[in-house]
C-alpha positions in Angstrom: 70.1 102.3 82.0 73.0 101.2 84.1 75.0 104.0 85.7 78.8 103.4 86.1 80.1 103.5 89.6 82.2 106.6 90.5 84.5 104.6 92.8 86.2 102.2 90.4 89.6 100.6 91.0 91.4 103.3 89.0 89.6 106.1 90.9 90.4 104.5 94.2 94.1 104.3 93.4 94.2 107.9 92.4 92.4 108.9 95.6 95.0 106.9 97.6 97.8 108.5 95.6 96.6 112.1 96.1 95.6 111.4 99.7 99.1 110.4 100.6 100.6 113.8 99.5 98.9 116.0 102.2 99.8 113.4 104.9 103.4 113.5 104.0 103.6 117.3 103.4 101.9 118.2 106.7 103.9 115.6 108.6 107.2 117.0 107.4 106.1 120.6 107.8 104.8 120.1 111.4 107.9 118.2 112.4 110.1 121.0 111.3 107.9 123.8 112.7 106.7 122.4 116.0 109.1 119.6 116.7 112.0 122.1 117.4 114.1 120.3 114.8 117.8 121.2 114.8 121.1 119.8 113.6 122.8 117.6 116.2 126.5 117.0 116.1 126.2 113.5 117.7 123.9 112.2 114.9 125.0 113.8 111.7 123.5 110.9 109.6 119.9 112.0 110.5 117.9 114.5 108.6 117.1 117.7 110.5 113.4 116.9 110.8 114.3 113.6 112.5 116.1 115.4 115.4 113.1 116.8 117.2 112.9 117.7 120.9 109.2 118.4 121.2 106.3 116.0 120.9 104.0 117.3 118.1 100.3 116.9 118.9 98.8 119.4 116.5 97.5 119.2 113.0 97.6 115.7 111.4 99.5 114.4 114.5 96.3 114.9 116.5 94.6 112.1 114.5 97.5 109.8 113.5 100.8 109.3 115.3 102.8 108.5 112.1 101.5 110.4 109.1 104.6 109.7 107.1 104.1 105.9 107.5 100.4 106.5 106.7 101.3 108.2 103.4 103.5 105.3 102.5 100.7 102.8 103.3 98.4 104.8 101.0 101.1 104.8 98.3 101.4 101.0 98.6 97.6 100.4 98.5 97.1 102.5 95.4 98.7 100.1 92.8 97.5 97.0 94.7 93.9 98.2 94.4 94.1 98.1 90.6 96.0 94.8 90.4 94.0 92.8 93.0 90.7 94.6 92.6 90.3 95.6 96.2 
């Protein structure tokens, strides 16, 4: 009897999809909370979380410098894994 693999292309893409959500959520949260984000008059085109004055080194930022980019990378890998059978 052959057992099916638990890590199929579809399961891998779902793992990537749902893995990107905590990366982005914690990244935004920590930037707002620990980055000392505030509105700046000289750059009104930026979002508030982009105008930080403190370097955040706690939480997910302790392991990865750009968790928001990491979440986008996981979102890009998810559909490609099903199409190209990674």
